[in-house]
VONUBA-646297 format. One line per field, with one value per atom (N, C-alpha, C): residue in three letters; residue number from 1; y, x negated, z. Coordinates in pm, 1 decimal, decimal comma. Layout:
N
res: c(Ala;...)
n: c(NUM;...)
yy: c(Y;...)
xx: c(X;...)
zz: c(Z;...)
% end
This chain:
41
res: c(Met;Met;Met;Ser;Ser;Ser;Asn;Asn;Asn;Lys;Lys;Lys;Asn;Asn;Asn;Phe;Phe;Phe;Val;Val;Val;Lys;Lys;Lys;Asn;Asn;Asn;Ala;Ala;Ala;Pro;Pro;Pro;Glu;Glu;Glu;Lys;Lys;Lys;Val;Val;Val;Ile;Ile;Ile;Asp;Asp;Asp;Ile;Ile;Ile;Glu;Glu;Glu;Met;Met;Met;Lys;Lys;Lys;Lys;Lys;Lys;Lys;Lys;Lys;Ser;Ser;Ser;Asp;Asp;Asp;Ala;Ala;Ala;Met;Met;Met;Ala;Ala;Ala;Lys;Lys;Lys;Ile;Ile;Ile;Asp;Asp;Asp;Leu;Leu;Leu;Leu;Leu;Leu;Arg;Arg;Arg;Gln;Gln;Gln;Ser;Ser;Ser;Ile;Ile;Ile;Lys;Lys;Lys;Lys;Lys;Lys;Leu;Leu;Leu;Arg;Arg;Arg;Ser;Ser;Ser)
n: c(1;1;1;2;2;2;3;3;3;4;4;4;5;5;5;6;6;6;7;7;7;8;8;8;9;9;9;10;10;10;11;11;11;12;12;12;13;13;13;14;14;14;15;15;15;16;16;16;17;17;17;18;18;18;19;19;19;20;20;20;21;21;21;22;22;22;23;23;23;24;24;24;25;25;25;26;26;26;27;27;27;28;28;28;29;29;29;30;30;30;31;31;31;32;32;32;33;33;33;34;34;34;35;35;35;36;36;36;37;37;37;38;38;38;39;39;39;40;40;40;41;41;41)
yy: c(9834,3;9905,8;9826,3;9742,9;9652,7;9703,9;9723,8;9750,6;9878,1;9872,5;10008,5;10123,4;10056,0;10142,2;10187,8;10155,5;10212,4;10322,7;10315,6;10409,5;10543,0;10490,8;10587,9;10685,9;10627,3;10729,8;10763,9;10695,9;10728,7;10908,2;10947,5;11073,4;11070,1;11168,5;11136,8;11077,3;11176,8;11121,6;10984,8;10923,8;10771,5;10691,1;10733,3;10662,8;10699,5;10812,9;10820,8;10734,8;10727,5;10629,9;10484,1;10478,7;10322,7;10261,5;10389,3;10342,1;10339,9;10411,2;10411,7;10303,3;10244,3;10094,7;9997,0;10017,8;9902,9;9896,5;10038,0;10076,1;9995,0;10038,6;9956,6;9833,0;9755,2;9624,0;9544,1;9615,6;9546,2;9563,4;9653,6;9690,5;9584,4;9544,4;9467,1;9302,9;9309,4;9147,0;9134,9;9270,8;9267,0;9223,8;9275,8;9290,4;9133,9;9052,3;8930,7;8820,8;8833,6;8787,0;8773,2;8889,3;8900,6;8837,0;8831,7;8762,5;8591,0;8557,7;8424,3;8347,8;8450,7;8406,6;8418,1;8495,5;8492,6;8383,6;8323,8;8229,4;8069,2;8100,1;7957,4;7926,3;8042,8;8073,1;8012,3)
xx: c(-12265,7;-12226,6;-12223,2;-12248,5;-12258,3;-12386,1;-12493,0;-12600,5;-12602,8;-12617,2;-12588,5;-12666,5;-12821,1;-12907,0;-12921,4;-12882,0;-12880,7;-12791,8;-12669,3;-12559,8;-12590,8;-12640,4;-12702,0;-12794,2;-12891,9;-13029,6;-13050,4;-12934,0;-12922,8;-12870,1;-12897,3;-12814,9;-12664,6;-12620,1;-12477,0;-12424,8;-12528,3;-12485,3;-12530,3;-12609,8;-12643,1;-12523,2;-12466,3;-12362,8;-12250,6;-12213,0;-12133,7;-12115,0;-12217,7;-12264,6;-12227,2;-12307,0;-12254,8;-12105,5;-12071,4;-11915,0;-11809,4;-11875,6;-11813,8;-11832,0;-11976,3;-11977,2;-11910,3;-11879,9;-11795,3;-11682,6;-11613,6;-11472,7;-11456,8;-11557,5;-11548,7;-11550,6;-11636,0;-11647,6;-11524,9;-11474,3;-11347,9;-11224,5;-11243,5;-11165,0;-11127,3;-11278,7;-11301,2;-11231,3;-11310,8;-11250,2;-11109,5;-11006,9;-10885,3;-10828,8;-10874,4;-10837,6;-10881,4;-10995,6;-10987,8;-10936,1;-10894,7;-10774,2;-10658,1;-10610,7;-10468,5;-10520,7;-10610,5;-10608,8;-10625,7;-10684,3;-10657,9;-10544,9;-10498,4;-10303,2;-10235,4;-10261,8;-10162,5;-10237,8;-10343,6;-10395,7;-10344,7;-10332,2;-10297,8;-10128,7;-10062,4;-9914,3;-9861,7)
zz: c(9978,8;10084,9;10189,6;10181,5;10334,5;10436,0;10347,5;10432,9;10488,0;10605,4;10685,0;10685,0;10679,6;10692,8;10543,4;10422,0;10302,4;10308,1;10365,2;10367,1;10436,4;10573,4;10631,5;10587,5;10530,1;10451,4;10311,8;10235,9;10103,8;10079,7;9972,3;9951,6;9918,7;9965,1;9937,3;9765,9;9658,6;9541,7;9490,4;9571,0;9534,6;9595,3;9705,6;9746,0;9652,3;9599,0;9503,0;9412,0;9350,5;9234,8;9269,4;9346,0;9384,5;9414,7;9474,1;9509,0;9379,3;9291,6;9133,6;9054,5;9125,8;9041,4;9099,0;9236,8;9310,9;9217,7;9270,4;9191,0;9053,3;8939,5;8829,7;8794,8;8900,2;8886,3;8962,2;9045,0;9083,2;8969,6;8936,4;8825,6;8710,1;8672,3;8585,4;8590,9;8755,4;8807,7;8793,4;8820,0;8817,3;8735,3;8606,1;8476,0;8417,8;8449,9;8421,8;8490,5;8602,1;8694,5;8619,3;8532,3;8503,6;8357,7;8319,5;8169,0;8208,2;8308,1;8344,6;8376,5;8465,0;8470,8;8353,1;8270,5;8154,6;8062,7;8056,5;7967,6;8010,2;8155,1;8233,4;8223,1;8161,6;8187,3;8020,3)
% end
């Protein structure tokens, strides 16, 4: 989503799909960070 031309020219449905992918990835990263924190303690 950092590519302004992509965001400007892409259909809204594509933007929604990509935003969902980003959100899912961020949630997975958060879970992994929590797991690592538990393992270290």
